[in-house]
N, C-alpha and C positions, 0 to 999 in steps of 0.2 A: 500567482496562485504557483504552488506545488507539490508533489504528489510525493509518496511514498510508495508505495507497491506498483506501479506499475511504471512508474520511474518517473516522473516529468517536471520540468518547469523550475520556475525561478520563483521566488516566494518575493509576495508583494508585502511589503513594509509597512504595516498598519500602526504599527506603534506614533503616538502621539511626537509632533513637531515639539512643543512647547519645553524647554530644556531651563528653565530657570534656576531649578537644582541639577546642575551639572552632575556633582557627589554621586547621582544615584546611577547615572549611567557606569559606574566603576563597580558597582551593586551589578548591575546586569554582566557587564564582561568579565568578570570575577567568577559568578556562579556561572557562566557559558561554559570558560575555561576548564573551571576544577569538573562539570558535570564530565565537558569532553574528553580530559584526561584520563578520568578513573573510568568510564564508559570503553576508553582505547584500551586501556589496558585489564579492564575484565573482558573484554574480546580478545584480547590476545592469548590471554587463560584458558580462554573457552576453545580458540581453536586447538591450542597446543592440549587440553583435555579430551576433546574429541577423535584429534588425531591417534594421540598415545591410547584412546578405546578403542578404535579401529584398529592398531597395530597388535593389541592384547587379544580381542577379536578374531581374526583373521589369521595373523600368524602366530601366537603362541595359544590360539583356542580356549583361551581363560578370559572373558567379557571382566572389567572393572564395576563391581556389582553394584559400588555408590554413582559411579560415571555418570550416569544418563541423569540421575538426582541432583547431583551438584551441578551439570552444565542445565539443568532447569531453572535452580536456582538463581544461576549466574544470569542466565535470560532473562527473568523476570528486573533483577536489578539494572541489567542492560537496555530493557525496552525503557524505565521509568527515567532513567536517564538519558539518555536517546530523547526521548519524550519533551523534556525539560532543555534540553542542548535545541533540539528542532522548535522552542517556543523562545529560546533567546534571540534565534537566529531567524524569527518568523519564516519558517520552513516545513508547517502542519499544512496539509493540504485544505485549501481552502475555495471558492470562488471568489474570483474578482471581475465579472462580467457587470455586476453594475457598478461597483466602486470605479471603474474605469473610465464613467460616463458622467460621474460626480466630479462639481469641483473642490478645489483644496480645505476649503469649511467643511465640507461634507465627508468626506473622508478622514476630516478628525474626529469631526464628532463620532463617524461610525468607529473609530478606531478604539476610540474610550469607552464606549459601547459594548464591544465587544472584551477589551480587557477586564471591562466590571464585571461584566456575565463570568468572566474567564475564572475571576477573584471567586463570585458566590460559590459558583459552581464547585471549585478547591476546597474552598473551607466547609461547607455543607457536605461534599464526601467524605472528606477529611471526620468531620463531628459526628459524619453516619458511620465509620468505620470505629471510633473507640467508642462511642456512647452506649449506655449500656440498653439493651432490648428492653431488657427487667430490670427495677429502679430496685436496687436493694431497701430494706429495713432500716429503719433509724429513728434514731429516738429524739435528737437533737442537734442541732449545728456541730459540737465536737464530735459526735459518733460520725457524722455523714464528712466531715472534714478528715476522721480516722482513716472512715472508706476509701477515702479516695487518696490520701497517702501511702495506704497498702496496698491499691490497688484492684481490692477487692471491690471495688466503686463499677469498676470498665468489667467487669471476666464475663460477665453474661455478652458483653458486646464480640461483634468481630475478632476484634483483633485479640480480642481476651478470649475468645474460645480456640483462637489460632495459637493462643501460647500454652495450651496444655495438649493441642496434637502434636505428636512425633513424626518423626519423618525416618519411614523404617530402615534403610538401608543406613544415614550416617546416625539414625539417633538423636538429631537437636530437632529443637522445639519449632516446630512450622512458622514461627512470627519472625522467624529470620528471613523465610520467603518475604512474606506481605507487608515485612516493612518497606519493603522496597519501593512500595504502592504509596508510605504515608509520608518517607522522605520524600518522593514524587511529588506528591501532593502540597508538601510543606514548600520546595521550592517553587513550584509556578503561582501558588499565591503570592512568595515573597517578590517574583521577577512582575506578578501583575500588579500588586502595590507601587513596589518601585515605578514603574512604568505611569501609574496614576499620581505620584507625588510631583515627578515633571510633566502634569498634563497642566492646561489651564482649569486653575482650581474652581472661576463658576459654570465651565462647561461639565467637569466633573458632577458638581454638587446636583446640576439640575439635570446630568442624565441619572444620578442614582437614585434622585427624587422621582425620575417617571418611572426607573425599573420597579423602583417599591410599590408606586401606586398602580402601574401593571400586575404585578405580583398580589395586592392586597387585593386588588378586582378580582381576579381568578383565584384567588383564595376563598372570597367571599360568596363567588357565584358557582360553588364547587357543587351542589344543590340543585343549580338550573342543568350546571354539564351534566348532573349525573341521571338526569331525565332526559338527557340525548342519545341515550345508549352509547353504543362503539360508535354515535357520530362524534364523539370527545375523542375518539382513535385520530381522528381528520385533522380536530384541531389541535392538537400535541405534536403528533410525530408528522404532518405531511405541511401543516398552515406554521406551527411555530417553526419546524426544523429547515422549512422555505424560508422562512424570515431571517432566520439567524444565517444562512448561509448565505443570504443576498447582500446582508451588511458586515459579509465575511469573518465569520465566527470561521476557525475551523470546520470542518464535517467529523472529524472525533469529539469536540466539546460539544458541537452541535446536537449529536446523538444524547451525551451525555447527561447534557441539561434538559432534553426535552422527557428521558426517560425518570430525570430525579422527578421533574414538575408535574408530572403523570400518575407517579406513584405517589406522591407527597398529596397531590390535590384529591386526585380520585378513589386513593384506597388506604388501604391501614396497614399496607404489607411495611416491615422495618425497612428504611431507606440504605440499610447496611447490605441488604443485597445486592444491589449495585457494588460494592466491594468486594462481593465473592463473585459473581458475575465476572466482575471485573478482572479479578485474581484465574477464575479457569479459563477464561479468554486468552491468557498471556501464558498458561502451565502447558498446554499442551507443547511434548515433545517433537513432533514433527514440521511445527514453526521455527525449530531452531536454524532450519534450513534456509530461512529468508537473510540473515544478516552475511550468511557464511555465500550467498549465490551474490549479495548486492556486493562485497567485497572481493569475491572471484572476477567479476565485469568489471568495476575498474581495475582490477593487478592483470589482465589480460591489455588492456589497453598503454598501461606503465612499462610490461616487458615487452611491451612491440608485438606479439601473439596477432595482432589483429589486424597492426599494418601487414602484417605478409599473408595471413590468410586472403586479404582486400588483393593485395598486390598478385596474388597465385589466383584470384579470381577474374582477375584483371588481362591478364597476359592471354587466357583462355577465351575472353567472349568480348574483351572489351574493342576491339575492331568491330562489332557487328554496330548496324546503325540505330542509336539511341543503344549503345552499350553501356555506357555507363549508369544509364537506370538500370539495365537486365543488374550492372554487378551493385547496386544499391541496393534492390529486393532480394539476391542472392545472399550477401556480406551481412543483412540482416537475418534472412533467414539463418546464417551459420551461425553468426555471431551469439544471436538469442540462445542458441545450442549450449553456450558455455554459461553467460553471466546468469539468465534469467530477470534482469533488469532493464528495461527500457530505458531509462538514463544510461545504464550504462553503455547500452547497444550506440545509442545516439552520439554519445561523446568516444564512443571508440570509431565510428563511421566515419564522421561526418571531418573532421580535420583530414583525414587522407583523402578522402575522398571528391569533396565539392572544390576547393580549389582546381584540384584536373576538371574539372567537371565548365568549370567557369572559364577557363583556359578554353575549352570546346563548344563552348556558346552556348552551355544549357544555360535558362532562364533561373534567376534563385527562386522564385516561386512556385516553378516545375519541381524542385528539388526538394523541397521543402513539404511541397505537395504528397511526393511520393514516399519521403522521409515518414511523415507521419503515419502514413496507408500501411505503410511497411510495418513499422509497430504496432498498428492492431493485428496487422497478419501474426505475427510473431508473438500475441501474447498465449498462441495456441501450441506453440512452439517447447517442448520439451527443455531444461526444466524451469518451463514458466513461472514465476511466482504465483500466479492466479492458479494455473493448474495445482499447484501445493495447494493453497488456500481452501480451493471449492473441495477438493477431495477430503481433506481437514474436518473443514466445517461439515459437509453435507456427507461425513461415513463414506467416500468413493474410495473404490483403490486411486493411491497414484501413481501406483504402476500402469495399470489400464487403462487411467487418462495420461501420461506419458505417451501409451502405444496409440491412442484415439485421437489425439492431437495432430499428430505428425501427417496424415493424407488432407485432412482438410487444410489446415495449413500450407500445403504446397498448391490446392485448387487455390486457395485465395491468391498467392501469390505469383500461379500462373495467369489470373484474373488482372492483376497488376502489370505485370512482364507486359500481358497483351496492350491493355489501355497506354503504357508507356511506349512501348513499337508502334503504334497508330502516330501518337503525339509527336513523335520525334519526328516523321517525316513532314507532317507540318512543321514546326519548326527547323529543319535541316540542318543540326549539327554536324558540327567537323568531324568525319573520321579519319580517324587515324589506325596506318599499315597494320593489317594482322603480325603477331608477333612470331617469332621463328621457332622450330623448335627446341633447339637447345635454349629459350630464354623461357619459352614456356616448362620445358624442365627445369632448369634451375629455379625459376620460380616455387614450383610445387617439393622439389628436394630442400628450398628455402623452409616454405610454408610446414612441411612433413608435421615437424614437433606439434605446432600449434594445432594441424590439421586433426591428429590425434585425440586433441583433447576433449570435444564435443562427441565424438564415435563412441570414446569411454565412456563418457557421461552417461548417453542414452544405451549404451550396452550392459553398462551395471546394473541402472534402474530396471529400464524395460525388461533384461531378462530376471530381474528378481533380485539379484547377484547379493546388492548394499542398498539401503536405504538412500531418500534425496541427503539426508544431511551427512551421510557418509561419503556420500560421492561428493558432494561439494568441499567434503575435508578436504581428500582424495584430489579432487581439481583446484586446491590452493596451494597443495605443493607440490603438485605437477609444474602446475603453473610458474611459481617461485625458482622453483629448479632452473626450467627452462629461460627464464629471464635472467638467471646468474652465470647457468653453465652453458650456455649454447647461445643465446644474443646477446648476453654480455648490455642488459639495456636497461638491468633497473634503477633507476632514480630514488637513492634512498632519501633524499628529503620529502619526498613525495609520500613517505611512509603515515606520517603521520593524520598529515588532513585525509588519504585515505580512509586510516581508520576512524577518523572522525565524524568524515562525511556519511561513513557506512552506519554508526553506531545513530546516528541523527534518521537517518533513511528506517532505519530498525524500530525505530519508537514511534514517527512519525506513522508507519504499517501499521506495528501493532497494537496503540492506542484505537485506532480505529475497529480493530477486531473486537478488544476490549470490552469498548465502548455499544458497536454493534452487536456482539453478546449479550448486553443487557438491555439492547433494546428487543432483541429479538425473544430475550425471554418474557419481558415485559407483554409482547404484543402473542405470544402464546396462551401466556397466563390471562387475559384479558378476553380470551376465546376469539380473536380475530382470526387466527391463523384456522380454526375450524370454519367460521363461517367464509373464508378465502376458498376454503378446498371444497365446501358445499356448492359454494357461485359456480366457480370454474366447474366441477363436475355437470352442474345442470344446464351448464351453457349449451347454444344449440352447434351444434357440428362437431362434438367432441373431440378426439387428441388434434384435431389438424388445426380446427379455431383454438386451441390452446397452446401447441407451438408459435401458429403464426402472432396471436396475442404474448406470447413470451417475446417476441423478435420484436415486438415494438416498444413492448415493456422494457426490457435489455435496454436498448438503442437509448431509450431517455433517461434511462438509471444512468448510464456510461456518463452521458453528460451532463449530469445533472450532479450526482453523488460519485463520479468517480467509479472507476473499476472494482475495486475491493470492498468499500463501504456496501455496494450495490449489492455483491456477490457475498454476504458475509449476515450481510440482513434478510434478503429476499430468497437469497440459495436454500436455508432450510423450512423457510415455509414453503417453500415451491415444490422442491423433492418430495415427499411423501405425496401426493396429487401426479408428479410423474410417473408414480407408481401403479395407483390405481388406473391410470391410463393404457397402463404396459409399454409406456414409450422407455424406451434404453436407459439407462441412466447416464452414461458414459454419452451418447447420443445427446441427449439433453444437455450435460456439461457442455460440450464442444458448441454447441447452437448458443445457448447462452454467452459465452464468453467471448465467445468473437461478433456478438449481435452487440455485448457491451461495450468490445471495444471498438466499434464502430463510432457509437456515442461518443466515447474516452478521447477519440481523436479526430473530433469533427470539428468546424466550427458553428456556431458561436458561442459555445458552451465548452466544449469537449476539454477538458486542462492537458490531454496530452498532445493536442495539437498545438497549444500554445508551450507545450514542454517540446515541443519539433521545432517553431520558430524561433524558443531563448536558446536553446541547443546549436541552429544553425543561421543564427544572427537575422534574423527577416522579421519585418513591419508585418503581424500579422493579418492587417487587412489586406498584403498586398498576394498571400496566397490563398484566400477563403476562395474564391473560385476556382484559382485553378486544383484546388482539391475534390470538387465536386466531379470530375468525371470518376475519378477513383475510387468514390466514396460509393459513387454506383457501381463499379467493378465487385466491391466487397459488399454489397447488398444482394448482388446478383450472387454470390457465394455462397451468402449463409441460408437463400432461400434454397440453392441446387445440393448444401451437404444437410438441409432438413428434410428434401424432398429424396435422398438416396443415403438413408443408415446405413449404408454400408459404408460409405465415405469412413467412416469416423467408429465404425462397429467390426471391418472386415477383418480383420487382423487380428482382434482380442480373441 
């Protein structure tokens, strides 16, 4: 399973193993290489463009009029190319809880079903984007062919409508933007067909026949489903999504397939609305911070900044009983203030700390348990991608979210440290001599350039001096300069893999956001949001029961859907209710994120937990029991934060 936003875990390859048509492997690799190369080039251009815009805005006091517009156009193309690359590498977020318990034959069948579903979805969405919503009049076949050749036939389709829309600053047709969606879908379709060609033909035909029969049954039974009222929402958006996720369909595609199926069967809404919502979900300029912070997280590890920060922390508290456990939590707290990506945080911390921890007798299971739960705590630390995303989709102040997340994160970190210290006494870890004053000062001086980075990031964003996107750009330039000029540790050979990984991770995250945007729109239009609001407002117990139910809901959603999908899908539905209850929105957002993170980083389903196991090279079953005391500590933390709103709102 893989993660895109919260950052975690190695992908489970579900591509069929039967490769009698080995030439198809070349197509897969060529497409993967091409989209990663082009996406990496766009990412470099994006960084240079944003850096230039920041320079012009703050130094020359003359912002580029067209800068933000071009950055948004490039971002959509970057997203779709990254989504294709992640699909080629099997790195889209998915759940493999059921697949891990299957035999090879069952995994192969599920892989074919998943590939078929993605191929059908890509083809259907392509047709929806291109096909006209109003068929032009014609008198014969020749006229029809003429309309198609001239393009007038498709003029009322989503793509045709965008061809007449002009971007105000650059004065170019907006079709240049949405063409990225079409190109991405075409490439995903090609890769899917390519994989089906190298699958067992009998299994492909049987799977296709089964899906065709299932689809026909759903379509023919639409009148019966319509009679169920909003219960059909449960069938499409709960049962169908759960079934798709269970067999390994990436979460982004599961959302998209459910939305398209619901609209096609239960409504007369043109399916082009999905393409429109997909476009809107990927066109928010605030989300530009996502690839930049992901890249920044990878960069601090390559330049040696993370290692020196951890060395400095260890020099001050490493001698305490269980001191390296404290160092681990403190390092995750500090490094998370730089990268915003949990994958980058874990990848930066584990190579530095884990070897030394093992030399002192720390159990690998304990190390993984604390790493995983520290990742959950770190979702609240600015500039967390989840904070940026929930602020964007729920229309909250990202500046206030950054301020509101710090103290609750400290509460959760304190709870984890308390449990770690208590458990360290039980295991009797080796205690090293206390570092001398000179050693501490030297470590602090060496780490000072890196230590300034999280402080600058938080100061600029929390102080309202710069946006999250602008600060991430400044952080990239600062980290690169630190690595080249001060630490002189930058490895140029890792540049391209770092860029390609950022592109794929961005595509994985943004595809989820875009598909969840479409699903949220469908749920809102169906009246589900209004009914949910009424039901929760009428529930006994008022705001306290609502908060308690929200904690349970987000823990479950975090384990099943992962963090970003849960936030993007349910945030816009629940936050209007928050206002009606008179609950502070920042306070509720902090509760929701921490509760979601607990589910995300908990076994047996939480993908974040498996991400920690993958990064720390540990069997998930080994650490499953060791993580429980730390999960209890996090649950106690979220209850305390919920009971005392001042913890998250006192400094707003």
